[in-house]
Structures are given as structure tokens and as C-alpha cells.
ZAGU-524672 format. One record per atom (N, C-alpha, C): residue in three letters; x, y, z. Coordinates in pm, whole numbers, padded with zeros to 5 digits, always signed. Example, Ala and Ser with C-alpha at 12.3 -4.5 7.8 and 13.67 -1.06 7.14 Angstrom:
% residues 2
ala+01319-00569+00780 ala+01230-00450+00780 ala+01320-00330+00780 ser+01285-00225+00708 ser+01367-00106+00714 ser+01290+00003+00787 
This chain:
% residues 79
met+11727+10428+08277 met+11608+10448+08351 met+11546+10570+08332 asn+11412+10584+08302 asn+11350+10708+08280 asn+11291+10756+08418 thr+11228+10870+08418 thr+11191+10931+08545 thr+11075+10853+08615 ser+10982+10798+08535 ser+10871+10721+08603 ser+10931+10600+08663 gln+11017+10534+08606 gln+11076+10412+08665 gln+11146+10446+08799 ile+11211+10560+08816 ile+11284+10600+08923 ile+11180+10629+09036 tyr+11061+10689+09005 tyr+10948+10727+09099 tyr+10905+10592+09153 val+10880+10493+09061 val+10821+10373+09109 val+10924+10296+09200 ala+11051+10301+09167 ala+11161+10238+09262 ala+11161+10303+09387 val+11154+10432+09399 val+11162+10505+09532 val+11038+10476+09600 ser+10919+10468+09531 ser+10796+10440+09617 ser+10795+10299+09668 ile+10855+10204+09599 ile+10866+10057+09644 ile+10953+10063+09774 val+11069+10132+09756 val+11151+10137+09875 val+11084+10202+10001 val+11028+10297+09974 val+10960+10365+10088 val+10849+10277+10146 leu+10773+10220+10061 leu+10664+10127+10115 leu+10719+10013+10190 ala+10838+09958+10137 ala+10903+09856+10214 ala+10952+09893+10353 leu+11004+10010+10363 leu+11055+10069+10486 leu+10933+10085+10587 ile+10835+10135+10531 ile+10720+10150+10623 ile+10660+10013+10667 ala+10664+09915+10586 ala+10606+09787+10626 ala+10705+09729+10723 leu+10844+09745+10712 leu+10929+09702+10812 leu+10915+09772+10946 leu+10875+09896+10946 leu+10854+09974+11068 leu+10731+09924+11135 val+10630+09897+11055 val+10504+09850+11108 val+10527+09715+11170 leu+10600+09633+11110 leu+10617+09488+11153 leu+10692+09490+11291 phe+10805+09573+11301 phe+10881+09580+11419 phe+10824+09645+11533 arg+10745+09754+11512 arg+10673+09838+11611 arg+10544+09748+11656 gly+10485+09677+11559 gly+10361+09605+11586 gly+10387+09490+11690 lys+10502+09438+11696 lys+10527+09347+11794 lys+10526+09388+11938 ser+10581+09507+11955 ser+10584+09569+12088 ser+10444+09621+12142 arg+10355+09657+12040 arg+10233+09702+12079 arg+10119+09612+12025 lys+10043+09550+12113 lys+09936+09452+12056 lys+09819+09532+12014 lys+09793+09646+12067 lys+09669+09727+12043 lys+09682+09766+11891 asn+09792+09813+11845 asn+09800+09861+11706 asn+09859+09782+11607 arg+09820+09658+11608 arg+09860+09555+11517 arg+09786+09578+11384 leu+09859+09537+11279 leu+09809+09553+11152 leu+09689+09445+11120 thr+09576+09487+11090 thr+09464+09409+11066 thr+09489+09334+10928 pro+09417+09211+10911 pro+09432+09152+10784 pro+09376+09235+10670 leu+09272+09311+10695 leu+09217+09400+10581 leu+09312+09504+10557 ala+09381+09559+10644 ala+09479+09664+10622 ala+09609+09606+10549 gly+09647+09477+10582 gly+09756+09415+10513 gly+09716+09390+10356 leu+09587+09349+10343 leu+09540+09333+10200 leu+09535+09455+10128 ala+09494+09567+10192 ala+09503+09701+10130 ala+09636+09737+10087 phe+09740+09717+10194 phe+09880+09738+10153 phe+09922+09660+10043 gly+09889+09536+10029 gly+09928+09449+09914 gly+09872+09500+09780 phe+09747+09542+09779 phe+09688+09599+09660 phe+09758+09726+09608 ile+09789+09818+09714 ile+09863+09937+09673 ile+09996+09912+09630 phe+10057+09818+09692 phe+10198+09774+09641 phe+10199+09721+09504 ala+10098+09629+09474 ala+10088+09576+09343 ala+10051+09683+09241 gly+09962+09788+09284 gly+09932+09895+09186 gly+10060+09970+09154 ile+10152+09988+09236 ile+10273+10055+09202 ile+10356+09975+09119 ile+10361+09840+09136 ile+10443+09750+09056 ile+10389+09751+08909 phe+10253+09744+08906 phe+10191+09719+08775 phe+10143+09862+08726 gly+10216+09964+08763 gly+10174+10102+08719 gly+10204+10135+08573 asp+10276+10043+08501 asp+10295+10075+08361 asp+10166+10080+08279 asp+10076+09985+08301 asp+09944+09985+08247 asp+09856+10063+08339 arg+09812+10179+08291 arg+09733+10274+08387 arg+09605+10210+08432 phe+09543+10133+08350 phe+09410+10088+08398 phe+09427+09981+08517 ile+09517+09892+08496 ile+09545+09797+08602 ile+09611+09860+08728 gly+09707+09950+08705 gly+09768+10022+08820 gly+09682+10107+08906 tyr+09597+10177+08837 tyr+09511+10273+08910 tyr+09394+10184+08975 ser+09352+10076+08900 ser+09247+09994+08964 ser+09303+09919+09092 leu+09414+09879+09091 leu+09471+09806+09213 leu+09489+09924+09319 leu+09535+10034+09285 leu+09551+10142+09388 leu+09420+10181+09438 gly+09313+10194+09356 gly+09182+10221+09407 gly+09125+10116+09501 ile+09141+09990+09472 ile+09096+09873+09549 ile+09163+09891+09689 gly+09304+09916+09679 gly+09369+09939+09812 gly+09323+10045+09896 val+09302+10155+09836 val+09252+10274+09908 val+09113+10242+09969 ile+09019+10185+09897 ile+08897+10152+09942 ile+08901+10043+10056 leu+08992+09950+10046 leu+08994+09859+10157 leu+09049+09930+10281 ala+09149+10022+10275 ala+09208+10086+10381 ala+09098+10177+10450 val+09005+10245+10372 val+08901+10325+10423 val+08806+10235+10502 ile+08775+10126+10447 ile+08674+10038+10521 ile+08739+09991+10648 asp+08871+09954+10649 asp+08929+09915+10774 asp+08937+10034+10872 ile+08954+10148+10831 ile+08947+10274+10920 ile+08808+10276+10994 phe+08703+10278+10902 phe+08573+10279+10955 phe+08539+10173+11057 lys+08588+10049+11021 lys+08565+09931+11122 lys+08642+09954+11248 lys+08753+10018+11242 lys+08835+10056+11375 lys+08764+10150+11455 ile+08705+10262+11387 ile+08633+10365+11447 ile+08520+10313+11528 lys+08437+10222+11461 lys+08318+10173+11519 lys+08345+10086+11648 glu+08470+10033+11656 glu+08498+09934+11766 glu+08525+10010+11893 
């Protein structure tokens, strides 16, 4: 396993832990639930990490995820 594969594996594990924390904490707090748009953004970022071997596809998926997350943040601020 080379260095970039180790970074990808560690990133996937960290994102999975964050997702689990959000799911378990989200049930106790109804105000801070994960919106569908934020979930979609998380999925795109996760896919960008998985498909990171091809830079164009990986960075495109990461970019889409970040854009969706920013849109979700602005929607929450306006509410």
C-alpha cells in the first residue's frame, strides 16, 4: 500500500466515524438533524475520496459536495 492509499483509507474511516456521530447525536436533537442536501453533499465528498485515483473525477465530486454544503449552509442561515 502506498502513501496515497493510506491517506484515502484514513479519510474514509474518519468520515464514517463522523457520519456515525451525526446519526447518533441527530436522534437526540431534532433541531440539528442532517438535511437531505447536507446528506447529498456528504455522499459526493465521500465518492470523491473513493474515486480520488482519477483526479478529474475525484476533484469534481469533491467540488460538487462542497458547493452543495455551502448552499445548505446559506439555506439554514436564511431560515
